[in-house]
NULUMMAR-985602 format. One record per atom (N, C-alpha, C): residue in three letters; chain; atom name; x, y, z. Coordinates in steps of 0.1 Angstrom, whole numbers, plus 5000, padded with zeros to 4 digits. Layout:
BEGIN
@rest:ALA	kette:A	atom:CA	x:X	y:Y	z:Z
...
//
This chain:
BEGIN
@rest:UNK	kette:A	atom:N	x:4795	y:4885	z:4784
@rest:UNK	kette:A	atom:CA	x:4802	y:4895	z:4791
@rest:UNK	kette:A	atom:C	x:4818	y:4900	z:4789
@rest:UNK	kette:A	atom:N	x:4813	y:4911	z:4786
@rest:UNK	kette:A	atom:CA	x:4830	y:4910	z:4785
@rest:UNK	kette:A	atom:C	x:4834	y:4926	z:4794
@rest:UNK	kette:A	atom:N	x:4845	y:4921	z:4803
@rest:UNK	kette:A	atom:CA	x:4855	y:4932	z:4817
@rest:UNK	kette:A	atom:C	x:4864	y:4944	z:4806
@rest:UNK	kette:A	atom:N	x:4866	y:4950	z:4810
@rest:UNK	kette:A	atom:CA	x:4876	y:4958	z:4802
@rest:UNK	kette:A	atom:C	x:4882	y:4967	z:4819
@rest:UNK	kette:A	atom:N	x:4902	y:4965	z:4814
@rest:UNK	kette:A	atom:CA	x:4902	y:4967	z:4830
@rest:UNK	kette:A	atom:C	x:4916	y:4975	z:4832
@rest:UNK	kette:A	atom:N	x:4922	y:4984	z:4838
@rest:UNK	kette:A	atom:CA	x:4931	y:4995	z:4832
@rest:UNK	kette:A	atom:C	x:4939	y:4990	z:4848
@rest:UNK	kette:A	atom:N	x:4952	y:4992	z:4844
@rest:UNK	kette:A	atom:CA	x:4961	y:4991	z:4858
@rest:UNK	kette:A	atom:C	x:4976	y:5003	z:4853
@rest:UNK	kette:A	atom:N	x:4977	y:5005	z:4869
@rest:UNK	kette:A	atom:CA	x:4987	y:5014	z:4876
@rest:UNK	kette:A	atom:C	x:4991	y:5010	z:4884
@rest:UNK	kette:A	atom:N	x:5013	y:5010	z:4878
@rest:UNK	kette:A	atom:CA	x:5015	y:5002	z:4891
@rest:UNK	kette:A	atom:C	x:5029	y:5014	z:4896
@rest:UNK	kette:A	atom:N	x:5038	y:5012	z:4903
@rest:UNK	kette:A	atom:CA	x:5039	y:5023	z:4908
@rest:UNK	kette:A	atom:C	x:5055	y:5018	z:4920
@rest:UNK	kette:A	atom:N	x:5061	y:5025	z:4929
@rest:UNK	kette:A	atom:CA	x:5071	y:5022	z:4939
@rest:UNK	kette:A	atom:C	x:5070	y:5035	z:4943
@rest:UNK	kette:A	atom:N	x:5065	y:5036	z:4960
@rest:UNK	kette:A	atom:CA	x:5069	y:5045	z:4966
@rest:UNK	kette:A	atom:C	x:5075	y:5041	z:4979
@rest:UNK	kette:A	atom:N	x:5083	y:5054	z:4983
@rest:UNK	kette:A	atom:CA	x:5096	y:5053	z:4991
@rest:UNK	kette:A	atom:C	x:5095	y:5055	z:5003
@rest:UNK	kette:A	atom:N	x:5093	y:5051	z:5016
@rest:UNK	kette:A	atom:CA	x:5095	y:5053	z:5030
@rest:UNK	kette:A	atom:C	x:5103	y:5061	z:5035
@rest:UNK	kette:A	atom:N	x:5106	y:5074	z:5041
@rest:UNK	kette:A	atom:CA	x:5116	y:5073	z:5050
@rest:UNK	kette:A	atom:C	x:5108	y:5072	z:5063
@rest:UNK	kette:A	atom:N	x:5116	y:5064	z:5069
@rest:UNK	kette:A	atom:CA	x:5118	y:5061	z:5084
@rest:UNK	kette:A	atom:C	x:5103	y:5059	z:5085
@rest:UNK	kette:A	atom:N	x:5107	y:5062	z:5101
@rest:UNK	kette:A	atom:CA	x:5089	y:5063	z:5112
@rest:UNK	kette:A	atom:C	x:5078	y:5074	z:5110
@rest:UNK	kette:A	atom:N	x:5085	y:5082	z:5093
@rest:UNK	kette:A	atom:CA	x:5070	y:5089	z:5089
@rest:UNK	kette:A	atom:C	x:5057	y:5084	z:5084
@rest:UNK	kette:A	atom:N	x:5046	y:5086	z:5078
@rest:UNK	kette:A	atom:CA	x:5035	y:5086	z:5077
@rest:UNK	kette:A	atom:C	x:5039	y:5093	z:5062
@rest:UNK	kette:A	atom:N	x:5030	y:5082	z:5048
@rest:UNK	kette:A	atom:CA	x:5032	y:5086	z:5037
@rest:UNK	kette:A	atom:C	x:5027	y:5077	z:5031
@rest:UNK	kette:A	atom:N	x:5013	y:5088	z:5020
@rest:UNK	kette:A	atom:CA	x:5003	y:5085	z:5013
@rest:UNK	kette:A	atom:C	x:5010	y:5073	z:5003
@rest:UNK	kette:A	atom:N	x:5009	y:5068	z:5000
@rest:UNK	kette:A	atom:CA	x:5013	y:5055	z:4992
@rest:UNK	kette:A	atom:C	x:5005	y:5047	z:4977
@rest:UNK	kette:A	atom:N	x:4990	y:5051	z:4981
@rest:UNK	kette:A	atom:CA	x:4984	y:5053	z:4966
@rest:UNK	kette:A	atom:C	x:4970	y:5067	z:4974
@rest:UNK	kette:A	atom:N	x:4969	y:5070	z:4963
@rest:UNK	kette:A	atom:CA	x:4954	y:5082	z:4960
@rest:UNK	kette:A	atom:C	x:4941	y:5075	z:4961
@rest:UNK	kette:A	atom:N	x:4937	y:5080	z:4963
@rest:UNK	kette:A	atom:CA	x:4921	y:5074	z:4963
@rest:UNK	kette:A	atom:C	x:4916	y:5071	z:4948
@rest:UNK	kette:A	atom:N	x:4910	y:5057	z:4944
@rest:UNK	kette:A	atom:CA	x:4912	y:5060	z:4931
@rest:UNK	kette:A	atom:C	x:4890	y:5054	z:4934
@rest:UNK	kette:A	atom:N	x:4884	y:5060	z:4927
@rest:UNK	kette:A	atom:CA	x:4863	y:5059	z:4929
@rest:UNK	kette:A	atom:C	x:4864	y:5049	z:4919
@rest:UNK	kette:A	atom:N	x:4874	y:5046	z:4910
@rest:UNK	kette:A	atom:CA	x:4873	y:5036	z:4902
@rest:UNK	kette:A	atom:C	x:4881	y:5024	z:4901
@rest:UNK	kette:A	atom:N	x:4889	y:5019	z:4915
@rest:UNK	kette:A	atom:CA	x:4895	y:5007	z:4924
@rest:UNK	kette:A	atom:C	x:4882	y:5003	z:4921
@rest:UNK	kette:A	atom:N	x:4894	y:4985	z:4914
@rest:UNK	kette:A	atom:CA	x:4892	y:4976	z:4918
@rest:UNK	kette:A	atom:C	x:4895	y:4964	z:4922
@rest:UNK	kette:A	atom:N	x:4906	y:4964	z:4925
@rest:UNK	kette:A	atom:CA	x:4917	y:4951	z:4930
@rest:UNK	kette:A	atom:C	x:4930	y:4959	z:4935
@rest:UNK	kette:A	atom:N	x:4937	y:4959	z:4944
@rest:UNK	kette:A	atom:CA	x:4952	y:4968	z:4947
@rest:UNK	kette:A	atom:C	x:4960	y:4955	z:4953
@rest:UNK	kette:A	atom:N	x:4967	y:4959	z:4947
@rest:UNK	kette:A	atom:CA	x:4981	y:4946	z:4956
@rest:UNK	kette:A	atom:C	x:4997	y:4959	z:4958
@rest:UNK	kette:A	atom:N	x:4998	y:4957	z:4975
@rest:UNK	kette:A	atom:CA	x:5015	y:4969	z:4976
@rest:UNK	kette:A	atom:C	x:5023	y:4954	z:4984
@rest:UNK	kette:A	atom:N	x:5031	y:4957	z:4980
@rest:UNK	kette:A	atom:CA	x:5039	y:4945	z:4977
@rest:UNK	kette:A	atom:C	x:5055	y:4953	z:4982
@rest:UNK	kette:A	atom:N	x:5054	y:4947	z:4999
@rest:UNK	kette:A	atom:CA	x:5069	y:4951	z:5005
@rest:UNK	kette:A	atom:C	x:5077	y:4946	z:5003
@rest:UNK	kette:A	atom:N	x:5086	y:4957	z:4992
@rest:UNK	kette:A	atom:CA	x:5101	y:4951	z:4988
@rest:UNK	kette:A	atom:C	x:5120	y:4952	z:4996
@rest:UNK	kette:A	atom:N	x:5118	y:4961	z:5008
@rest:UNK	kette:A	atom:CA	x:5127	y:4960	z:5017
@rest:UNK	kette:A	atom:C	x:5126	y:4951	z:5026
@rest:UNK	kette:A	atom:N	x:5133	y:4956	z:5035
@rest:UNK	kette:A	atom:CA	x:5136	y:4947	z:5049
@rest:UNK	kette:A	atom:C	x:5135	y:4945	z:5061
@rest:UNK	kette:A	atom:N	x:5123	y:4961	z:5060
@rest:UNK	kette:A	atom:CA	x:5117	y:4958	z:5070
@rest:UNK	kette:A	atom:C	x:5097	y:4960	z:5074
@rest:UNK	kette:A	atom:N	x:5097	y:4956	z:5081
@rest:UNK	kette:A	atom:CA	x:5080	y:4958	z:5088
@rest:UNK	kette:A	atom:C	x:5079	y:4974	z:5083
@rest:UNK	kette:A	atom:N	x:5063	y:4974	z:5073
@rest:UNK	kette:A	atom:CA	x:5057	y:4984	z:5074
@rest:UNK	kette:A	atom:C	x:5041	y:4979	z:5073
@rest:UNK	kette:A	atom:N	x:5039	y:4992	z:5079
@rest:UNK	kette:A	atom:CA	x:5029	y:4990	z:5086
@rest:UNK	kette:A	atom:C	x:5023	y:5001	z:5075
@rest:UNK	kette:A	atom:N	x:5006	y:4998	z:5068
@rest:UNK	kette:A	atom:CA	x:4994	y:4998	z:5062
@rest:UNK	kette:A	atom:C	x:4985	y:5004	z:5069
@rest:UNK	kette:A	atom:N	x:4977	y:5016	z:5066
@rest:UNK	kette:A	atom:CA	x:4965	y:5017	z:5069
@rest:UNK	kette:A	atom:C	x:4956	y:5027	z:5059
@rest:UNK	kette:A	atom:N	x:4948	y:5023	z:5059
@rest:UNK	kette:A	atom:CA	x:4931	y:5024	z:5047
@rest:UNK	kette:A	atom:C	x:4927	y:5035	z:5051
@rest:UNK	kette:A	atom:N	x:4925	y:5044	z:5046
@rest:UNK	kette:A	atom:CA	x:4920	y:5061	z:5046
@rest:UNK	kette:A	atom:C	x:4919	y:5067	z:5068
@rest:UNK	kette:A	atom:N	x:4935	y:5067	z:5063
@rest:UNK	kette:A	atom:CA	x:4942	y:5074	z:5072
@rest:UNK	kette:A	atom:C	x:4955	y:5073	z:5077
@rest:UNK	kette:A	atom:N	x:4959	y:5081	z:5087
@rest:UNK	kette:A	atom:CA	x:4977	y:5079	z:5088
@rest:UNK	kette:A	atom:C	x:4977	y:5069	z:5098
@rest:UNK	kette:A	atom:N	x:4991	y:5066	z:5084
@rest:UNK	kette:A	atom:CA	x:4994	y:5045	z:5091
@rest:UNK	kette:A	atom:C	x:5005	y:5052	z:5105
@rest:UNK	kette:A	atom:N	x:5003	y:5049	z:5115
@rest:UNK	kette:A	atom:CA	x:5013	y:5044	z:5128
@rest:UNK	kette:A	atom:C	x:5020	y:5035	z:5129
@rest:UNK	kette:A	atom:N	x:5026	y:5035	z:5136
@rest:UNK	kette:A	atom:CA	x:5040	y:5020	z:5134
@rest:UNK	kette:A	atom:C	x:5036	y:5007	z:5142
@rest:UNK	kette:A	atom:N	x:5031	y:5003	z:5143
@rest:UNK	kette:A	atom:CA	x:5028	y:4989	z:5154
@rest:UNK	kette:A	atom:C	x:5015	y:4992	z:5151
@rest:UNK	kette:A	atom:N	x:5005	y:4992	z:5141
@rest:UNK	kette:A	atom:CA	x:4992	y:4994	z:5139
@rest:UNK	kette:A	atom:C	x:4988	y:4988	z:5128
@rest:UNK	kette:A	atom:N	x:4980	y:4989	z:5122
@rest:UNK	kette:A	atom:CA	x:4974	y:4979	z:5110
@rest:UNK	kette:A	atom:C	x:4979	y:4974	z:5107
@rest:UNK	kette:A	atom:N	x:4978	y:4969	z:5096
@rest:UNK	kette:A	atom:CA	x:4983	y:4958	z:5083
@rest:UNK	kette:A	atom:C	x:4996	y:4957	z:5081
@rest:UNK	kette:A	atom:N	x:4999	y:4945	z:5092
@rest:UNK	kette:A	atom:CA	x:5021	y:4947	z:5085
@rest:UNK	kette:A	atom:C	x:5019	y:4943	z:5073
@rest:UNK	kette:A	atom:N	x:5034	y:4945	z:5064
@rest:UNK	kette:A	atom:CA	x:5038	y:4933	z:5063
@rest:UNK	kette:A	atom:C	x:5047	y:4934	z:5062
@rest:UNK	kette:A	atom:N	x:5057	y:4920	z:5066
@rest:UNK	kette:A	atom:CA	x:5068	y:4921	z:5068
@rest:UNK	kette:A	atom:C	x:5077	y:4920	z:5051
@rest:UNK	kette:A	atom:N	x:5092	y:4919	z:5053
@rest:UNK	kette:A	atom:CA	x:5099	y:4921	z:5037
@rest:UNK	kette:A	atom:C	x:5093	y:4912	z:5033
@rest:UNK	kette:A	atom:N	x:5092	y:4916	z:5018
@rest:UNK	kette:A	atom:CA	x:5084	y:4908	z:5006
@rest:UNK	kette:A	atom:C	x:5071	y:4899	z:5012
@rest:UNK	kette:A	atom:N	x:5068	y:4908	z:5018
@rest:UNK	kette:A	atom:CA	x:5058	y:4906	z:5016
@rest:UNK	kette:A	atom:C	x:5044	y:4918	z:5013
@rest:UNK	kette:A	atom:N	x:5027	y:4908	z:5011
@rest:UNK	kette:A	atom:CA	x:5018	y:4918	z:4999
@rest:UNK	kette:A	atom:C	x:5005	y:4909	z:5005
@rest:UNK	kette:A	atom:N	x:5000	y:4927	z:4998
@rest:UNK	kette:A	atom:CA	x:4990	y:4924	z:5009
@rest:UNK	kette:A	atom:C	x:4975	y:4927	z:4995
@rest:UNK	kette:A	atom:N	x:4963	y:4917	z:4995
@rest:UNK	kette:A	atom:CA	x:4955	y:4919	z:4982
@rest:UNK	kette:A	atom:C	x:4944	y:4928	z:4985
@rest:UNK	kette:A	atom:N	x:4942	y:4942	z:4981
@rest:UNK	kette:A	atom:CA	x:4927	y:4939	z:4981
@rest:UNK	kette:A	atom:C	x:4916	y:4942	z:4970
@rest:UNK	kette:A	atom:N	x:4909	y:4929	z:4967
@rest:UNK	kette:A	atom:CA	x:4907	y:4922	z:4958
@rest:UNK	kette:A	atom:C	x:4888	y:4923	z:4969
@rest:UNK	kette:A	atom:N	x:4881	y:4923	z:4976
@rest:UNK	kette:A	atom:CA	x:4874	y:4920	z:4987
@rest:UNK	kette:A	atom:C	x:4869	y:4927	z:4994
@rest:UNK	kette:A	atom:N	x:4873	y:4940	z:4997
@rest:UNK	kette:A	atom:CA	x:4874	y:4951	z:5008
@rest:UNK	kette:A	atom:C	x:4871	y:4962	z:4995
@rest:UNK	kette:A	atom:N	x:4859	y:4968	z:4993
@rest:UNK	kette:A	atom:CA	x:4857	y:4980	z:4985
@rest:UNK	kette:A	atom:C	x:4862	y:4991	z:4996
@rest:UNK	kette:A	atom:N	x:4875	y:4993	z:4995
@rest:UNK	kette:A	atom:CA	x:4880	y:5005	z:5001
@rest:UNK	kette:A	atom:C	x:4888	y:5013	z:4987
@rest:UNK	kette:A	atom:N	x:4890	y:5023	z:4984
@rest:UNK	kette:A	atom:CA	x:4888	y:5032	z:4969
@rest:UNK	kette:A	atom:C	x:4895	y:5042	z:4977
@rest:UNK	kette:A	atom:N	x:4900	y:5051	z:4989
@rest:UNK	kette:A	atom:CA	x:4907	y:5063	z:4994
@rest:UNK	kette:A	atom:C	x:4920	y:5057	z:4993
@rest:UNK	kette:A	atom:N	x:4923	y:5072	z:5004
@rest:UNK	kette:A	atom:CA	x:4939	y:5067	z:5006
@rest:UNK	kette:A	atom:C	x:4941	y:5056	z:5006
@rest:UNK	kette:A	atom:N	x:4961	y:5050	z:5010
@rest:UNK	kette:A	atom:CA	x:4962	y:5040	z:5011
@rest:UNK	kette:A	atom:C	x:4979	y:5045	z:5021
@rest:UNK	kette:A	atom:N	x:4983	y:5047	z:5030
@rest:UNK	kette:A	atom:CA	x:4993	y:5054	z:5039
@rest:UNK	kette:A	atom:C	x:4997	y:5036	z:5040
@rest:UNK	kette:A	atom:N	x:5007	y:5043	z:5051
@rest:UNK	kette:A	atom:CA	x:5021	y:5036	z:5049
@rest:UNK	kette:A	atom:C	x:5034	y:5040	z:5062
@rest:UNK	kette:A	atom:N	x:5043	y:5037	z:5066
@rest:UNK	kette:A	atom:CA	x:5047	y:5038	z:5073
@rest:UNK	kette:A	atom:C	x:5061	y:5027	z:5076
@rest:UNK	kette:A	atom:N	x:5072	y:5025	z:5082
@rest:UNK	kette:A	atom:CA	x:5081	y:5026	z:5079
@rest:UNK	kette:A	atom:C	x:5081	y:5018	z:5095
@rest:UNK	kette:A	atom:N	x:5086	y:5007	z:5097
@rest:UNK	kette:A	atom:CA	x:5091	y:4997	z:5118
@rest:UNK	kette:A	atom:C	x:5109	y:5004	z:5120
@rest:UNK	kette:A	atom:N	x:5111	y:5010	z:5113
@rest:UNK	kette:A	atom:CA	x:5128	y:5016	z:5117
@rest:UNK	kette:A	atom:C	x:5128	y:5026	z:5112
@rest:UNK	kette:A	atom:N	x:5136	y:5040	z:5114
@rest:UNK	kette:A	atom:CA	x:5141	y:5051	z:5110
@rest:UNK	kette:A	atom:C	x:5143	y:5050	z:5099
@rest:UNK	kette:A	atom:N	x:5150	y:5039	z:5085
@rest:UNK	kette:A	atom:CA	x:5157	y:5028	z:5077
@rest:UNK	kette:A	atom:C	x:5151	y:5034	z:5066
@rest:UNK	kette:A	atom:N	x:5149	y:5033	z:5055
@rest:UNK	kette:A	atom:CA	x:5141	y:5038	z:5044
@rest:UNK	kette:A	atom:C	x:5140	y:5024	z:5032
@rest:UNK	kette:A	atom:N	x:5123	y:5017	z:5041
@rest:UNK	kette:A	atom:CA	x:5122	y:5013	z:5023
@rest:UNK	kette:A	atom:C	x:5117	y:5017	z:5017
@rest:UNK	kette:A	atom:N	x:5113	y:5003	z:5002
@rest:UNK	kette:A	atom:CA	x:5100	y:5011	z:4993
@rest:UNK	kette:A	atom:C	x:5095	y:5001	z:4998
@rest:UNK	kette:A	atom:N	x:5084	y:5009	z:4992
@rest:UNK	kette:A	atom:CA	x:5064	y:4997	z:4987
@rest:UNK	kette:A	atom:C	x:5063	y:4996	z:4973
@rest:UNK	kette:A	atom:N	x:5066	y:4982	z:4966
@rest:UNK	kette:A	atom:CA	x:5055	y:4980	z:4950
@rest:UNK	kette:A	atom:C	x:5046	y:4982	z:4952
@rest:UNK	kette:A	atom:N	x:5036	y:4985	z:4950
@rest:UNK	kette:A	atom:CA	x:5029	y:4991	z:4943
@rest:UNK	kette:A	atom:C	x:5016	y:4985	z:4930
@rest:UNK	kette:A	atom:N	x:5005	y:4976	z:4927
@rest:UNK	kette:A	atom:CA	x:5000	y:4979	z:4908
@rest:UNK	kette:A	atom:C	x:4987	y:4974	z:4917
@rest:UNK	kette:A	atom:N	x:4977	y:4983	z:4906
@rest:UNK	kette:A	atom:CA	x:4967	y:4991	z:4913
@rest:UNK	kette:A	atom:C	x:4955	y:4984	z:4896
@rest:UNK	kette:A	atom:N	x:4942	y:4978	z:4903
@rest:UNK	kette:A	atom:CA	x:4935	y:4971	z:4889
@rest:UNK	kette:A	atom:C	x:4931	y:4984	z:4889
@rest:UNK	kette:A	atom:N	x:4920	y:4994	z:4877
@rest:UNK	kette:A	atom:CA	x:4907	y:5001	z:4877
@rest:UNK	kette:A	atom:C	x:4903	y:5002	z:4863
//
């Protein structure tokens, strides 16, 4: 059996405590890795608006790997402070 996959990588800047879409929905998504490249905590929400203090927390340089959860919708993020931070992501489809 042969498996063929394509990947997409990117960076998204989060401006303070405003929820922002990190990755658009993708019906072909097989996996996703989101990494907090900043120094402040980032909160991730799957398919809904991100809220600081809720959802999936990513501390500085931590990653979240989405491979056993069949989520193909949007992924949103929000910072925990007014300081901007960046999030790196890699999607497999």
